C-alpha positions in Angstrom: -9.4 -5.4 2.6 -7.0 -7.4 0.4 -4.2 -8.8 2.4 -1.4 -11.2 1.3 0.5 -13.9 3.2 4.3 -13.9 3.6 4.3 -15.9 0.4 2.2 -13.3 -1.5 -0.9 -15.4 -1.7 -4.1 -13.4 -1.5 -6.1 -13.7 1.8 -9.3 -11.8 1.2 -11.3 -10.9 4.3 -8.8 -12.3 6.8 -6.9 -9.8 8.9 -5.9 -9.4 12.5 -7.2 -6.6 14.7 -3.8 -4.9 14.5 -3.9 -5.0 10.7 -7.4 -3.5 10.6 -6.3 -0.7 13.0 -3.3 0.1 10.8 -5.3 0.1 7.6 -8.0 2.3 9.2 -5.4 4.8 10.3 -4.1 5.2 6.7 -7.6 4.9 5.0 -8.1 3.9 1.3 -5.7 5.6 -1.1 -7.1 6.7 -4.5 -5.1 9.7 -5.8 -5.5 10.8 -9.4 -3.2 13.4 -11.0 -1.7 14.9 -7.8 0.0 18.3 -8.0 2.9 16.8 -6.2 5.2 13.9 -7.1 4.6 10.3 -6.3 7.1 10.5 -3.5 5.5 13.6 -1.9 2.1 11.9 -2.0 3.6 8.7 -0.4 5.2 10.8 2.4 1.9 12.5 3.2 0.2 9.1 3.6 3.1 7.6 5.6 2.4 10.3 8.2 -0.9 8.5 8.9 0.8 5.2 9.6 0.7 3.7 13.1 4.0 3.0 14.8 5.7 0.0 13.4 3.9 0.3 10.0 4.8 2.0 6.7 3.7 2.3 3.1 5.5 1.3 -0.1 4.5 1.5 -3.7 5.3 -1.1 -6.4 6.0 -0.4 -10.0 3.3 0.9 -12.3 0.6 -1.5 -13.6 -2.7 -1.5 -15.4 -4.5 -4.0 -13.3 -6.5 -3.4 -10.1 -5.4 -6.8 -8.8 -1.6 -6.4 -8.6 0.8 -8.8 -7.1 2.7 -7.3 -4.1 6.5 -7.0 -4.2 8.3 -10.1 -3.1 10.3 -8.2 -0.5 7.2 -7.2 1.6 5.9 -9.6 4.2 2.1 -9.8 4.5 1.3 -6.5 2.7 -2.2 -5.0 2.5 -3.3 -3.3 -0.7 -4.4 0.2 0.3 -5.1 1.7 -3.2 -3.5 3.4 -6.1 -1.8 6.6 -7.2 -2.1 7.6 -10.8 0.2 10.5 -11.8 -1.0 11.4 -15.3 -4.1 10.5 -17.3 -3.5 7.6 -19.6 -0.5 6.4 -17.5 -0.5 3.2 -15.5 -1.1 3.5 -11.7 1.1 2.7 -8.8 -0.3 0.2 -6.2 0.3 1.3 -2.6 1.0 -1.4 0.1 0.7 -1.1 3.9 3.1 -3.4 5.7 5.1 -3.7 8.9 8.4 -1.8 9.0 11.3 -4.1 8.7 13.2 -4.7 12.0 16.3 -2.6 12.5 19.5 -4.6 12.2 
């Protein structure tokens, strides 16, 4: 499991029990050329999230070691969604939902 600190520094192999439960509920994401849009695929995976957790995707990239978006605190890389062959893929991040204002 690849997890990042609040400062987006990689912390391999270090996760709390709650983070592990949240990641296991979603499972690894590896979607290639879905029939639906990126947003539909994300919505289906969000339904698996435990209370207090959600998924976000970052911009397309060609690496399998992407940097998480700066606005996510302690995200966990769950996998990738690739829309079309030859296109870059979208990294998918599991993270806590932001508190309601």
